[in-house]
C-alpha positions in Angstrom: 0.0 0.0 0.0 1.5 3.3 -1.1 1.3 6.3 1.3 0.4 9.6 -0.3 0.1 13.0 1.3 -2.9 15.0 0.6 -2.0 18.1 -1.4 -3.5 21.3 -0.2 -3.1 24.8 -1.4 -2.4 27.3 1.2 -3.8 30.8 0.8 -1.2 33.5 0.3 -1.0 35.7 3.4 -2.5 38.7 1.6 -5.6 36.7 0.6 -6.6 36.2 4.2 -9.1 38.6 5.9 -8.5 40.4 9.1 -10.0 43.1 11.3 -6.8 43.8 13.2 -3.7 44.5 11.1 -0.2 45.4 12.0 2.5 46.5 9.5 5.5 48.5 8.5 5.9 51.4 6.1 8.4 54.2 5.3 6.2 57.2 4.5 5.0 59.2 7.4 3.0 61.8 5.5 1.2 59.0 3.5 0.5 57.0 6.6 -0.9 60.1 8.4 -3.1 60.9 5.4 -4.3 57.3 5.1 -5.5 57.0 8.7 -7.1 60.5 8.7 -8.9 60.0 5.4 -12.7 60.1 5.8 -13.1 57.3 3.3 -10.6 55.2 5.1 -11.6 51.7 6.4 -9.5 52.2 9.6 -11.6 52.7 12.7 -8.7 53.0 15.2 -5.0 53.4 14.6 -1.6 53.6 16.4 1.8 54.2 14.9 5.3 55.1 15.8 8.6 56.0 14.1 11.4 53.5 14.6 14.5 55.6 13.8 17.1 53.9 16.1 16.7 50.2 15.2 19.8 48.4 14.2 20.5 45.3 12.0 22.1 42.2 13.4 25.5 43.4 12.1 25.1 46.6 14.1 24.4 49.0 11.2 21.4 51.3 11.5 18.1 50.2 9.8 16.3 52.7 7.6 13.8 54.7 9.6 10.4 53.2 9.4 6.9 53.3 10.9 5.2 50.4 12.7 1.5 50.7 12.8 -1.6 48.9 14.2 -5.1 49.2 12.7 -8.5 48.2 13.8 -10.7 48.1 10.8 -14.4 48.8 10.7 -14.9 45.2 9.4 -12.7 42.4 8.2 -11.0 43.0 4.9 -8.5 41.2 2.7 -5.0 42.3 3.4 -4.4 42.7 -0.3 -7.3 45.2 -0.5 -5.9 47.2 2.4 -2.4 47.1 0.9 -3.7 48.2 -2.5 -5.6 51.1 -0.8 -2.5 52.1 1.2 -0.3 52.1 -1.9 -2.4 54.8 -3.4 -1.5 57.1 -0.6 1.9 55.9 0.6 5.2 55.9 -1.2 7.5 52.9 -0.9 6.9 49.4 0.5 4.0 48.6 2.8 4.1 45.3 4.6 1.0 44.0 6.4 0.1 41.0 8.6 -2.9 39.9 10.5 -2.7 40.8 14.2 -3.7 38.1 16.6 -2.9 40.1 19.8 -3.8 43.7 19.8 -2.1 44.4 23.1 1.0 42.4 22.1 1.2 44.3 18.8 0.8 47.6 20.6 3.6 46.6 23.0 5.8 45.9 19.9 5.4 49.5 18.8 7.7 50.5 21.7 9.6 47.1 21.8 8.2 46.8 25.3 8.9 43.1 25.6 12.0 43.0 23.3 15.0 43.1 25.5 17.5 42.9 22.6 15.9 45.8 20.7 16.0 49.6 21.2 13.1 50.7 23.4 10.9 53.7 22.3 8.9 55.9 24.7 5.2 55.3 24.5 4.6 59.1 24.3 5.9 59.0 20.7 3.0 56.8 19.6 0.5 58.6 17.5 -2.9 57.1 18.2 -6.6 57.6 17.7 -7.3 56.1 21.2 -5.6 56.1 24.5 -3.2 53.3 25.6 -5.8 51.6 27.8 -7.9 50.8 24.6 -4.9 49.1 23.0 -3.6 47.3 26.1 -7.0 45.7 26.9 -6.9 42.0 26.1 -9.6 41.2 23.5 -10.1 37.8 24.9 -10.5 38.9 28.5 -13.6 39.4 30.4 -12.4 42.6 32.0 -15.5 44.6 31.1 -17.3 45.2 34.4 -20.7 43.5 33.9 -22.1 45.1 37.0 -25.5 46.6 36.7 -24.2 50.1 37.3 -21.6 49.9 34.5 -24.0 48.3 32.0 -26.6 50.9 32.8 -24.1 53.7 32.4 -23.0 52.3 29.0 -26.5 51.9 27.8 -27.4 55.4 28.9 -24.4 56.8 27.0 -25.5 54.9 23.9 -29.1 56.0 24.2 -27.8 59.6 24.6 -26.2 59.2 21.2 -22.6 58.6 22.3 -20.9 56.9 19.4 -20.0 53.3 19.8 -16.3 54.0 19.4 -16.5 56.6 22.3 -18.2 54.0 24.5 -15.4 51.6 23.6 -12.8 54.2 24.7 -14.7 55.0 27.9 -15.5 51.4 28.9 -12.7 49.5 27.1 -12.7 47.2 24.1 -14.4 44.4 26.1 -17.5 46.6 26.1 -17.7 46.0 22.3 -17.1 42.2 22.8 -20.0 42.0 25.3 -22.1 44.7 23.4 -24.6 42.1 22.0 
């Protein structure tokens, strides 16, 4: 009996869809314009300039920007990259983000002992750090009656959902339904 392995085609990375995306680019003006564009698909963003990174051989790396996006809805990475290339000059590299808090920490190399650390105050962000540092899989949202009532009252008083998320944390969105 001959043993054969089942052949499967893996989808290229840029064909996968994601709602949380991290990446690298080299064009500050283009990145700033992309995230502030009213037609943008980006709901929340954070980015920082890495201008002191060094290669393994000790030579300086070209200054670049690490960024983190929360999209309004899941999109193919290829579509986001294509959209970004219309605004940005140079290469844009994207990947799905599986840990928002971990990716936010990487912006400053918070947990990277062998890399240059950057001060969190240099991060340009649409939300405060507590939004990014909340663990999406946690149940940290206070489900007490007072907190839930306050959140619902804010929503009923026309507070935008994104503002509620900033006020009550991302877990509010997870438990929103």
